[in-house]
MARLUM-341427 format. One record per atom (N, C-alpha, C): residue number from 1; residue in one letter; chain; x, y, z. Coordinates in pm, 1 decimal. Example, Ala and Ser with C-alpha at 12.3 -4.5 7.8 and 13.67 -1.06 7.14 Angstrom:
# residues 2
PT   n res chain       c1       c2       c3
PT   1   A     A   1319.0   -569.0    780.0
PT   1   A     A   1230.0   -450.0    780.0
PT   1   A     A   1320.0   -330.0    780.0
PT   2   S     A   1285.0   -225.0    708.0
PT   2   S     A   1367.0   -106.0    714.0
PT   2   S     A   1290.0      3.0    787.0
//
This chain:
# residues 86
PT   n res chain       c1       c2       c3
PT   1   M     A  -1010.5   -505.0   2269.1
PT   1   M     A  -1062.0   -370.4   2198.9
PT   1   M     A   -930.9   -300.4   2150.8
PT   2   I     A   -962.7   -266.4   1981.4
PT   2   I     A   -859.4   -207.5   1962.3
PT   2   I     A   -888.0    -46.8   1988.2
PT   3   D     A   -780.5     45.0   2029.2
PT   3   D     A   -835.1    159.7   2039.4
PT   3   D     A   -778.6    238.0   1927.8
PT   4   K     A   -821.1    379.2   1922.9
PT   4   K     A   -818.8    493.0   1790.0
PT   4   K     A   -666.1    484.6   1731.6
PT   5   V     A   -547.4    471.3   1873.6
PT   5   V     A   -424.7    486.6   1807.9
PT   5   V     A   -365.6    349.9   1707.6
PT   6   D     A   -430.7    237.7   1754.9
PT   6   D     A   -399.4    112.1   1675.5
PT   6   D     A   -493.8    114.5   1558.5
PT   7   K     A   -611.1    167.4   1539.1
PT   7   K     A   -665.6    175.6   1397.4
PT   7   K     A   -573.4    279.9   1318.7
PT   8   N     A   -530.6    397.7   1398.0
PT   8   N     A   -471.8    483.7   1282.1
PT   8   N     A   -347.0    407.4   1217.2
PT   9   K     A   -273.2    345.0   1308.3
PT   9   K     A   -170.1    277.2   1287.1
PT   9   K     A   -202.9    169.7   1151.4
PT  10   E     A   -310.2     99.0   1181.8
PT  10   E     A   -331.8     10.2   1127.9
PT  10   E     A   -382.6     66.2    962.1
PT  11   K     A   -447.2    195.5    951.8
PT  11   K     A   -464.4    227.5    838.2
PT  11   K     A   -351.1    281.2    776.5
PT  12   L     A   -256.6    333.9    841.0
PT  12   L     A   -143.4    370.9    777.8
PT  12   L     A    -60.6    245.9    729.9
PT  13   M     A    -60.2    143.7    802.8
PT  13   M     A     38.6     26.7    740.8
PT  13   M     A    -63.3    -31.9    607.2
PT  14   K     A   -196.9    -19.7    610.4
PT  14   K     A   -264.5    -64.3    518.9
PT  14   K     A   -236.5     25.9    395.1
PT  15   F     A   -210.9    104.8    403.7
PT  15   F     A   -176.6    229.6    278.0
PT  15   F     A    -14.1    203.9    212.4
PT  16   V     A     64.3    196.1    343.3
PT  16   V     A    167.9    193.3    259.8
PT  16   V     A    185.2      6.8    192.0
PT  17   S     A    144.1    -67.4    257.8
PT  17   S     A    120.1   -196.1    200.9
PT  17   S     A     69.9   -167.9     55.4
PT  18   N     A     -3.3   -118.6     18.9
PT  18   N     A    -98.8   -100.2   -105.8
PT  18   N     A     14.8    -21.6   -178.1
PT  19   E     A     67.1    112.7   -141.1
PT  19   E     A    151.8    156.1   -246.6
PT  19   E     A    285.1     60.1   -270.0
PT  20   V     A    349.6    -42.0   -173.6
PT  20   V     A    476.0    -96.5   -200.7
PT  20   V     A    433.2   -206.3   -276.0
PT  21   T     A    313.5   -252.6   -272.2
PT  21   T     A    270.4   -350.0   -362.8
PT  21   T     A    233.7   -342.1   -487.8
PT  22   E     A    177.4   -206.0   -510.2
PT  22   E     A    162.9   -160.7   -652.2
PT  22   E     A    301.1   -114.2   -724.3
PT  23   L     A    401.3    -94.2   -630.2
PT  23   L     A    552.5    -56.7   -676.7
PT  23   L     A    605.7   -193.9   -747.8
PT  24   F     A    617.2   -297.6   -686.3
PT  24   F     A    627.1   -415.4   -722.3
PT  24   F     A    573.7   -466.2   -829.3
PT  25   E     A    422.0   -457.3   -817.8
PT  25   E     A    350.6   -506.1   -941.7
PT  25   E     A    391.8   -435.9  -1070.2
PT  26   K     A    412.9   -310.4  -1062.5
PT  26   K     A    458.4   -209.8  -1172.3
PT  26   K     A    585.0   -278.5  -1226.9
PT  27   V     A    675.0   -309.7  -1136.4
PT  27   V     A    847.9   -366.8  -1138.2
PT  27   V     A    819.4   -465.8  -1214.3
PT  28   L     A    731.8   -577.8  -1173.6
PT  28   L     A    713.9   -681.6  -1268.5
PT  28   L     A    689.3   -693.1  -1382.1
PT  29   D     A    555.9   -624.8  -1412.8
PT  29   D     A    519.4   -574.7  -1525.8
PT  29   D     A    650.5   -563.8  -1642.1
PT  30   Y     A    724.4   -420.6  -1575.4
PT  30   Y     A    866.5   -386.0  -1669.0
PT  30   Y     A    927.1   -533.3  -1700.1
PT  31   A     A    970.6   -596.1  -1596.1
PT  31   A     A   1074.0   -702.1  -1589.0
PT  31   A     A   1036.1   -836.3  -1704.7
PT  32   E     A    897.4   -837.0  -1686.5
PT  32   E     A    820.3   -941.5  -1779.4
PT  32   E     A    863.8   -895.2  -1937.2
PT  33   V     A    879.0   -803.0  -1930.1
PT  33   V     A    915.7   -712.2  -2089.9
PT  33   V     A   1034.9   -747.6  -2115.5
PT  34   A     A   1113.7   -708.5  -2009.5
PT  34   A     A   1271.2   -722.3  -2026.5
PT  34   A     A   1365.7   -839.8  -2038.3
PT  35   V     A   1283.2   -953.6  -1966.3
PT  35   V     A   1370.1  -1079.6  -1941.5
PT  35   V     A   1278.8  -1167.2  -2056.3
PT  36   P     A   1332.3  -1190.3  -2145.3
PT  36   P     A   1286.5  -1290.9  -2224.5
PT  36   P     A   1272.8  -1412.9  -2179.9
PT  37   N     A   1382.8  -1488.3  -2104.2
PT  37   N     A   1352.2  -1604.7  -2064.6
PT  37   N     A   1266.2  -1658.9  -1947.1
PT  38   S     A   1147.4  -1713.5  -1960.4
PT  38   S     A   1059.5  -1719.0  -1850.6
PT  38   S     A   1113.1  -1784.3  -1702.4
PT  39   E     A   1207.9  -1881.3  -1733.2
PT  39   E     A   1275.7  -1944.4  -1647.5
PT  39   E     A   1368.1  -1824.8  -1531.1
PT  40   Q     A   1427.1  -1748.6  -1593.2
PT  40   Q     A   1482.7  -1620.0  -1567.2
PT  40   Q     A   1382.4  -1515.9  -1470.5
PT  41   Y     A   1255.4  -1501.2  -1556.6
PT  41   Y     A   1180.4  -1412.8  -1489.2
PT  41   Y     A   1119.3  -1464.4  -1382.1
PT  42   R     A   1066.8  -1626.5  -1349.6
PT  42   R     A   1009.2  -1664.9  -1244.8
PT  42   R     A   1128.3  -1653.6  -1133.7
PT  43   K     A   1271.3  -1680.3  -1119.6
PT  43   K     A   1341.2  -1650.5  -1036.4
PT  43   K     A   1351.3  -1505.6   -961.9
PT  44   L     A   1345.3  -1402.0  -1104.6
PT  44   L     A   1350.4  -1272.1  -1054.1
PT  44   L     A   1216.3  -1229.7  -1007.0
PT  45   R     A   1112.2  -1259.3  -1030.5
PT  45   R     A    978.8  -1247.7   -980.9
PT  45   R     A    968.6  -1254.5   -807.7
PT  46   S     A   1025.1  -1430.3   -813.0
PT  46   S     A   1014.2  -1450.4   -675.3
PT  46   S     A   1081.1  -1375.3   -566.7
PT  47   K     A   1243.8  -1335.0   -627.5
PT  47   K     A   1302.5  -1235.1   -551.6
PT  47   K     A   1197.1  -1096.4   -527.4
PT  48   I     A   1169.8  -1051.0   -624.6
PT  48   I     A   1123.4   -908.3   -630.5
PT  48   I     A    974.6   -930.9   -526.9
PT  49   L     A    933.7  -1057.0   -535.5
PT  49   L     A    816.8  -1036.3   -423.7
PT  49   L     A    877.3  -1072.3   -305.8
PT  50   R     A    981.3  -1157.2   -269.8
PT  50   R     A   1013.1  -1150.8   -135.3
PT  50   R     A   1054.6  -1006.1    -97.9
PT  51   V     A   1162.7   -953.5   -127.9
PT  51   V     A   1189.1   -791.2    -98.6
PT  51   V     A   1075.7   -728.0    -94.1
PT  52   G     A    971.1   -708.7   -164.5
PT  52   G     A    865.4   -635.0   -158.3
PT  52   G     A    780.4   -675.1    -25.9
PT  53   N     A    744.1   -800.5    -16.7
PT  53   N     A    675.5   -826.4    126.6
PT  53   N     A    750.1   -829.9    235.7
PT  54   N     A    899.9   -841.5    240.2
PT  54   N     A    983.7   -834.7    373.2
PT  54   N     A    954.7   -654.9    403.8
PT  55   C     A   1008.3   -583.3    285.6
PT  55   C     A    970.1   -434.3    308.4
PT  55   C     A    859.8   -397.4    351.2
PT  56   I     A    734.0   -436.3    328.3
PT  56   I     A    625.3   -409.3    403.6
PT  56   I     A    615.1   -471.3    527.2
PT  57   R     A    649.1   -574.9    570.6
PT  57   R     A    646.1   -635.2    700.1
PT  57   R     A    759.7   -568.1    832.7
PT  58   N     A    870.7   -510.6    754.5
PT  58   N     A    945.8   -430.1    804.8
PT  58   N     A    908.7   -301.5    844.3
PT  59   I     A    838.9   -252.0    736.0
PT  59   I     A    790.2    -82.2    777.5
PT  59   I     A    638.0   -102.8    898.4
PT  60   G     A    591.2   -206.2    883.5
PT  60   G     A    474.7   -241.8    993.0
PT  60   G     A    557.0   -253.3   1122.2
PT  61   K     A    634.2   -330.7   1151.3
PT  61   K     A    688.4   -342.8   1274.7
PT  61   K     A    753.5   -225.1   1302.9
PT  62   E     A    840.9   -148.6   1209.1
PT  62   E     A    864.0     -3.0   1253.4
PT  62   E     A    769.5     83.5   1324.4
PT  63   I     A    628.2     56.1   1251.0
PT  63   I     A    565.9    148.0   1271.0
PT  63   I     A    525.9    143.5   1387.8
PT  64   T     A    482.0    -30.2   1397.1
PT  64   T     A    407.1    -56.8   1554.1
PT  64   T     A    515.5    -10.2   1672.2
PT  65   V     A    622.3    -51.4   1680.5
PT  65   V     A    707.8    -31.4   1774.3
PT  65   V     A    770.4     93.1   1814.9
PT  66   R     A    773.9    201.2   1698.1
PT  66   R     A    837.7    324.1   1721.1
PT  66   R     A    780.5    433.2   1711.0
PT  67   Y     A    651.7    442.4   1643.4
PT  67   Y     A    543.4    543.7   1624.1
PT  67   Y     A    444.8    528.8   1677.0
PT  68   T     A    378.1    662.7   1695.7
PT  68   T     A    252.6    725.0   1741.0
PT  68   T     A    206.6    769.5   1632.5
PT  69   V     A     69.6    713.5   1573.0
PT  69   V     A      7.1    768.7   1427.4
PT  69   V     A   -132.3    843.5   1474.3
PT  70   E     A   -111.3    942.6   1423.3
PT  70   E     A   -252.5    997.3   1437.0
PT  70   E     A   -322.0   1055.6   1280.7
PT  71   Y     A   -420.6   1001.3   1257.8
PT  71   Y     A   -509.2   1000.1   1098.8
PT  71   Y     A   -583.7   1143.2   1131.6
PT  72   N     A   -549.9   1241.9   1017.0
PT  72   N     A   -602.1   1365.1   1015.4
PT  72   N     A   -685.1   1325.2    878.8
PT  73   A     A   -831.1   1292.3    882.5
PT  73   A     A   -924.9   1300.7    817.1
PT  73   A     A   -910.9   1420.8    718.3
PT  74   P     A   -922.7   1408.1    595.5
PT  74   P     A   -999.9   1504.5    486.4
PT  74   P     A  -1086.5   1599.2    539.3
PT  75   A     A  -1096.9   1744.0    501.9
PT  75   A     A  -1225.6   1793.4    531.0
PT  75   A     A  -1339.1   1751.6    469.5
PT  76   E     A  -1472.4   1805.1    537.3
PT  76   E     A  -1576.4   1726.1    461.5
PT  76   E     A  -1625.7   1815.2    383.2
PT  77   T     A  -1652.5   1746.3    276.3
PT  77   T     A  -1753.2   1810.2    130.6
PT  77   T     A  -1854.5   1818.5    134.4
PT  78   I     A  -1898.0   1933.3    143.7
PT  78   I     A  -2096.3   1950.9    137.3
PT  78   I     A  -2100.5   1947.3     -7.5
PT  79   I     A  -2223.9   1867.0    -68.1
PT  79   I     A  -2257.8   1864.9   -187.5
PT  79   I     A  -2387.7   1912.5   -207.7
PT  80   E     A  -2446.8   2015.1   -261.7
PT  80   E     A  -2597.1   2059.0   -237.0
PT  80   E     A  -2676.5   2031.5   -393.5
PT  81   V     A  -2741.0   1952.3   -389.2
PT  81   V     A  -2812.4   1919.2   -506.2
PT  81   V     A  -2963.8   1967.0   -531.6
PT  82   K     A  -2964.6   2041.8   -643.5
PT  82   K     A  -3114.9   2131.3   -682.9
PT  82   K     A  -3181.1   2050.4   -760.3
PT  83   K     A  -3295.2   2054.1   -724.6
PT  83   K     A  -3398.4   1984.4   -843.9
PT  83   K     A  -3405.1   2096.7   -977.4
PT  84   A     A  -3406.1   2005.2  -1100.7
PT  84   A     A  -3421.2   2091.0  -1211.0
PT  84   A     A  -3534.5   2141.2  -1217.8
PT  85   K     A  -3544.3   2265.1  -1281.7
PT  85   K     A  -3713.9   2329.2  -1301.8
PT  85   K     A  -3753.4   2227.6  -1438.4
PT  86   E     A  -3900.5   2225.7  -1395.1
PT  86   E     A  -3959.8   2123.6  -1514.3
PT  86   E     A  -4036.2   2220.2  -1614.2
//
């Protein structure tokens, strides 16, 4: 059974993973334009992906071993819907 603390850590790790992944995807987009040779681009892409994925793994290990995570959900929003007059 996963307790609440573990779920909070998972939520944080997923957020970090998504942000880092978005970062290296954008870097790869720029690199594709900047590196005209496709062979060089493939080598660069491989290195960027490896470093990005290692970064995600290292952050996950650090969070798991050294941190207690508490998630504070955003405040509840109440939306009132009124029926239009006919």
